[in-house]
Every structure is written in C-alpha cells, then in structure tokens.
N, C-alpha and C positions, 0 to 999 in steps of 0.2 A: 468611487467605484470605477474599475476598469472593465471595459467590454471588448470582446473580440467576436469576429464572425467566423463561422465554420465554412470552409470552401467546399466545392463539389467533391474534392478528394479527401474530405474529412480533416483538413489541416486548419490550424489556427495560428495566428501570430500573437505572441504574448506582448502586451504593452511594455514599453521601456521601464516604467516604474515597477512593474511586477518582476521583470527580469533582474533588475538591480536589487530589489528587495530579497529575492531568492538567491542572488549571487550566481545567476546563470550567464554563461557566455556561449559563443558559437560552438556548437558540438556538444553542449551539455545535455545530459539525459535527465528525464523526469519520470516519476512514478505517479500514477493516478490511483490513489488508495480509496477504496469504497468505505464509506462511513455507515454506521448503523442506521442513520436517518435517511439513507438513500442518496445523499450527496457524495461528492468526491473531494478528496484533498489532494492538491498538487504538491508533491514533495520532491526536491532535488535528489537525484540518485548519485550522490557524490562519493559514497564509500564503497568498499568492496565487501563481499560476503565475509571475508576473513576479519574485517573490522568489526563485525557484529559478535565475534566470539566473546562470551561472558556477559553479553548484554542482558540476557535473561538468566536469572539465578537458577541453579539446579534445584530440583524438588528436595524438600527436607527428607523424604523417604523415597526410595526407588519405586518406580512404577513398572509393574509387570506388563509384558506384551499383551497378555489377556485383558488387562485393565484398559490398555490403549485401544485394543480392538473393540471392546464393549463401548467405550466412549465414542469411537468413530461410528459404530452402528447406531447408537442412540442419536447422534447428531444427524445422521442420514435420515432416520425415521422421522425426527422432528422436522427436518427441512421438507420432507415429502408430505407431511401432514398440513403444511401451510397453504 
C-alpha cells in the first residue's frame, strides 16, 4: 500500500509506484471520481472530451425532453429526501 500526506495547501505527492502504474508524468492531470460507497477513484485524465464520442450507446428509443425533465426532478427529490 502507498501512503501520502496532505499538505497545508491540500496537496499530495503521489508515490513513484502509483505514478508509474497510472502512466502519469510531470504535468499529467487526474480526475477524482466519487464512488457509490463514498470513496474516490483516481483516474488519469488522458483523453479529450471528443475521444468519448460513442462511448455510451444511444438509447434504443428516443427520450423526450419531458421524460428527461421528469427523471431529473425525481433524482433531485430523491437526493433531498436523504
């Protein structure tokens, strides 16, 4: 296991083994992705937004704007009730 300390400025130094494993070099960017269990996953931000095109398949049937609005409203209510 690799351990780092958070500085007073909120910075950490990633251990060499972690940087090598993730393919990180000086100037590399990383994303901290929140997981459902409350932890975070460190993911290299190596691609561009354009590279994600087609990553998620289009829905089998089109979704109406009203359906999207309803789904968002439901999610907001669900989050507020927690």
